[in-house]
C-alpha positions, 0 to 999 in steps of 0.5 A, spaced: 466 291 253 465 288 246 458 288 243 456 281 243 451 278 238 447 272 237 443 269 231 435 268 232 433 263 227 426 261 226 425 255 221 418 256 220 418 263 218 425 262 214 428 268 218 435 269 221 436 275 224 442 278 228 441 281 235 445 284 240 446 281 247 445 286 253 452 287 257 448 286 263 446 279 261 454 278 259 456 280 266 450 276 270 451 270 266 457 270 261 455 265 256 455 258 255 450 254 260 449 261 264 446 265 258 443 259 255 439 258 261 437 265 261 434 265 254 431 258 255 428 260 262 425 267 260 422 265 253 420 257 254 413 256 257 413 250 262 408 246 257 412 246 251 413 239 248 421 238 247 420 235 240 415 241 238 417 247 234 416 252 240 422 248 243 428 252 243 435 249 241 441 254 243 448 253 241 452 258 245 460 259 246 463 264 251 467 270 251 473 267 251 472 261 247 477 259 242 482 265 245 485 261 250 487 253 251 481 249 253 476 254 251 474 252 244 468 249 247 460 250 246 454 248 249 447 246 246 442 248 251 434 246 250 429 242 253 430 235 254 426 229 250 429 224 255 427 228 261 422 233 260 427 238 264 433 243 262 439 240 258 446 243 257 451 238 253 458 240 251 463 239 245 470 241 243 473 241 237 473 247 232 466 249 231 466 254 237 471 258 234 468 258 227 462 261 231 466 266 234 469 267 227 462 269 225 462 274 230 457 270 234 456 268 241 451 263 240 445 261 235 437 261 238 433 256 233 426 255 234 420 253 229 420 247 224 422 247 217 418 245 212 423 240 209 430 237 211 434 243 211 441 246 214 443 253 216 449 256 213 452 262 216 458 266 212 460 273 213 455 275 208 449 273 212 445 267 214 440 262 210 436 256 211 437 251 205 435 245 202 438 239 205 434 233 203 440 230 199 443 229 206 437 225 208 439 219 212 446 220 212 451 219 217 454 225 221 461 224 218 458 223 211 455 230 212 461 233 214 465 230 208 459 232 203 462 237 198 457 242 200 461 243 206 468 243 204 470 250 207 465 250 213 465 247 220 459 243 221 455 241 227 450 235 224 445 230 226 445 222 223 439 218 222 438 217 230 436 225 230 432 225 224 428 219 227 428 223 234 431 218 238 431 220 245 439 218 245 440 222 239 447 226 239 449 232 235 456 231 232 461 236 230 468 236 226 466 228 225 468 228 218 475 225 215 477 231 210 478 236 216 483 237 221 481 237 228 478 233 234 471 231 233 466 232 239 459 230 241 453 234 244 451 227 246 447 227 253 439 228 253 437 228 246 439 234 243 440 231 236 432 229 237 430 236 238 434 238 232 431 233 228 424 235 230 426 241 227 428 238 220 435 241 221 440 236 219 446 241 220 449 248 221 455 250 217 459 256 219 465 259 215 467 265 219 471 271 218 478 273 222 475 272 229 476 276 235 484 277 237 488 278 243 492 284 244 500 283 246 498 282 254 492 277 252 497 273 247 502 273 253 497 270 258 495 265 252 502 262 252 503 262 260 496 258 260 499 253 255 505 252 258 502 251 265 497 246 263 502 242 259 507 241 266 507 234 269 503 235 275 498 239 271 490 237 272 490 235 265 497 231 265 494 224 266 491 225 259 497 225 256 497 218 252 490 215 252 485 220 254 480 218 259 481 211 258 486 210 263 480 211 268 478 203 266 483 201 271 482 205 276 474 204 277 475 196 276 480 196 282 475 199 287 469 196 284 465 201 281 466 199 274 459 198 271 459 190 269 453 186 266 448 191 267 450 194 274 450 187 277 457 187 279 463 193 279 469 189 276 470 186 270 475 180 269 482 182 266 479 189 264 486 193 264 488 188 259 482 187 255 478 194 255 483 199 259 489 203 258 493 197 255 489 195 249 488 203 247 495 204 247 496 198 243 491 200 238 492 207 238 493 211 231 493 218 233 492 223 239 487 229 237 485 235 240 481 242 240 483 248 237 488 252 240 489 246 246 496 243 246 493 237 250 491 232 245 486 228 249 482 224 244 485 217 242 484 215 235 484 208 235 483 202 230 482 195 232 487 190 229 483 184 231 477 181 234 470 181 232 471 187 228 478 188 225 479 194 222 473 198 226 476 205 227 473 210 232 475 217 234 476 220 241 474 213 245 472 215 252 472 212 258 464 212 259 464 209 252 468 203 255 464 203 261 457 203 258 459 199 252 464 194 254 464 192 261 456 193 262 455 189 256 459 183 258 464 184 253 472 184 253 473 184 245 476 191 244 474 191 237 467 191 239 467 197 243 471 200 237 465 198 233 460 201 238 463 207 238 464 208 230 457 206 230 454 211 235 459 216 231 456 215 225 449 214 227 449 220 232 448 217 238 450 218 245 454 212 247 453 212 255 445 212 254 445 207 248 451 202 252 446 202 258 440 201 253 444 195 250 446 192 257 439 193 259 436 189 253 441 183 254 439 183 262 432 183 260 433 177 255 437 173 259 431 174 265 426 172 260 422 179 260 423 179 252 424 174 247 430 175 243 437 172 242 441 177 245 446 176 251 451 179 255 458 179 250 454 178 244 458 183 239 454 182 233 448 183 237 450 189 240 452 192 233 445 190 231 441 193 237 445 199 236 443 200 229 436 198 231 435 204 236 437 209 231 432 207 226 427 205 231 426 198 229 424 192 233 427 192 240 430 199 238 424 202 237 422 201 245 429 203 247 429 209 243 425 212 248 430 210 254 431 204 259 425 207 263 420 207 258 423 200 256 422 197 263 415 199 263 413 197 256 417 190 258 414 189 265 421 189 268 422 187 276 428 192 277 430 187 283 432 182 278 434 187 272 437 194 274 433 200 271 439 205 273 436 212 271 434 218 274 429 223 271 429 219 265 437 219 264 441 213 264 447 212 269 454 214 267 460 209 268 461 210 276 457 205 281 455 209 287 455 203 291 462 204 291 462 211 292 455 214 295 457 221 294 456 219 286 448 217 288 447 224 291 451 227 285 446 223 280 440 225 284 441 232 284 444 233 277 440 238 274 439 234 267 438 227 270 444 222 272 450 225 270 457 225 273 460 232 270 456 236 275 460 233 281 465 227 281 466 226 288 469 219 287 475 222 286 475 225 293 474 218 296 474 212 292 479 214 287 483 218 292 490 216 295 488 219 302 487 213 307 482 217 311 477 218 305 470 214 306 467 213 300 461 209 304 459 215 309 454 221 308 459 226 312 461 232 308 458 229 301 453 235 300 458 240 301 463 237 297 458 236 291 455 243 292 462 246 291 463 242 285 456 244 282 457 251 283 464 251 280 462 247 274 456 252 272 461 258 272 466 254 268 461 252 263 458 259 262 466 261 261 466 256 257 472 252 259 474 245 259 473 240 265 480 237 264 484 243 264 480 245 270 481 253 270 479 256 277 476 263 279 483 267 278 484 264 271 477 265 269 477 273 272 484 274 268 482 271 261 475 275 262 479 281 263 483 280 257 477 281 253 474 287 256 470 284 262 471 286 269 469 280 273 472 279 280 473 272 283 468 273 288 463 275 282 465 269 278 464 264 284 457 267 285 455 266 277 456 259 278 451 259 284 446 263 280 446 259 274 445 253 278 439 256 282 436 259 275 436 252 272 433 249 279 427 254 278 426 252 270 426 245 272 421 246 278 416 250 272 417 244 268 413 240 274 420 237 277 419 236 285 423 233 290 421 226 289 425 227 282 431 227 286 431 220 287 436 214 286 433 207 283 431 202 287 436 197 285 441 201 288 440 198 295 441 191 292 448 189 294 454 188 288 455 181 286 463 182 287 464 187 293 457 186 297 456 193 297 450 197 297 447 204 298 443 204 304 436 208 304 437 212 310 444 214 308 442 217 301 436 221 305 441 224 310 445 226 304 439 229 301 437 233 307 444 236 308 444 238 301 437 242 301 439 245 307 446 247 305 443 250 298 438 254 302 432 250 299 426 248 303 424 241 304 421 241 298 427 242 294 425 249 292 430 255 293 427 260 298 425 267 297 431 270 300 435 266 296 432 268 290 432 275 292 440 274 294 441 271 287 437 276 283 433 271 280 426 274 281 424 275 274 425 267 273 421 265 279 
């Protein structure tokens, strides 16, 4: 097995030192989420302030990153300022490959620089340098700065500098380099980076790892496989994930006007697949991947003609268009453009804007913003990044805003779990999504499990999106599979299974059977659960918001409390957890997690 290394950076001391990763850790956790979780759980005390210098900010690739299609991704792992618990968030592009070209599996950053700084990594070493000339600049402006002409850059914008809880880290965002942009967005990793006075990480690697002839043949085979007409990624062919708008609107799960409804009038024609194709400039992809799933769009008309955004996603549309009651396509392009520039997570910020609109319409705040207000949405997005006016409250998330404004959530839905805002699937049209959100290890998240594909969006006429039967088992299976995939680190859209993963790992000298790969996912999920329990989370944090029991205005559907509780009980039992949601001693021993308990 290759000897992998990480870079230990102490911003307070001004040091950057390479360190070998023990081979047994690679065998037990691989990289990405798994290895990041190991370091966070091993080294971070329970009472650390997420925005304090002691918090760890971990950038982690995997052993196969960049070598095969759909693997040029990296995780950012830290303690979240939004939830106070574990956070892992993923991005594609070219940054992961540049990190591997620097002969690094990852970077672990602690401390706080005494001034705004950036971390430079080259074949000659690593150094912490002055970045005060980059203060206040947007992410693309940082990437395009002449200083970084020959580097791949991960950077924060003004939102990160202002430690906004929804601040993201942007990668490959500038206009002067080829490659699709990517954002580590959810849960506030940009705020953690900003709290450390770290504006950017700039890497110029060397030649990087190479495959032998068998490995190259495998890469070619996988590239051909994922481009077949019936592959897992074939549906992304012309406009990426924006096709989902049409699907969710059709089954009443598309968040509309702050979750009051599950469908938006003329969604397909106004904000869905059709206008994306009409305003498409190009499709872009990550390094060494032929899918090119990122649509680059430029609005031709509307409130913001000429607005331009890269990699427009379904989630951005669901939270920043239908949920804000806005059918102007240029509005969603402008929203995405602003979030990319300022360094904001489009999901949480879209949710925050819609929440403010609803609160204003119901008299909880004195502000002219209303549903459908394009210029008001743009202004509030900027205000969140700079912590101005209403944005100063919303910068800490809608849970904090609801408390500050005295909102009655029976009138104005407060759709968050553990402090993280809902993504764009209403669980009242697919109750399994409620359990997936509630049990997610980073707060409300659709990426851990996506049961809606198995029921509400399924072509199986026997699929039941409203009953609790089988939901817990399905969700556990997907959570474990995704934990393994994010330790690999693979792309969700490619959907590599255990057989593919085992074969790719063998090509880089890691002997891991399909059974061992499957066990890895279960081990990592439970490791993160142990970490979150140490942070003070309990079974009470595996909740759904009260407003989810109110019926949707269009379909009349609601989530009955007894249905959710039945699913949650099944989930704990199938997980091998006790009634308080704690892994049992027998499970901890079986998964070899005794050192973390």
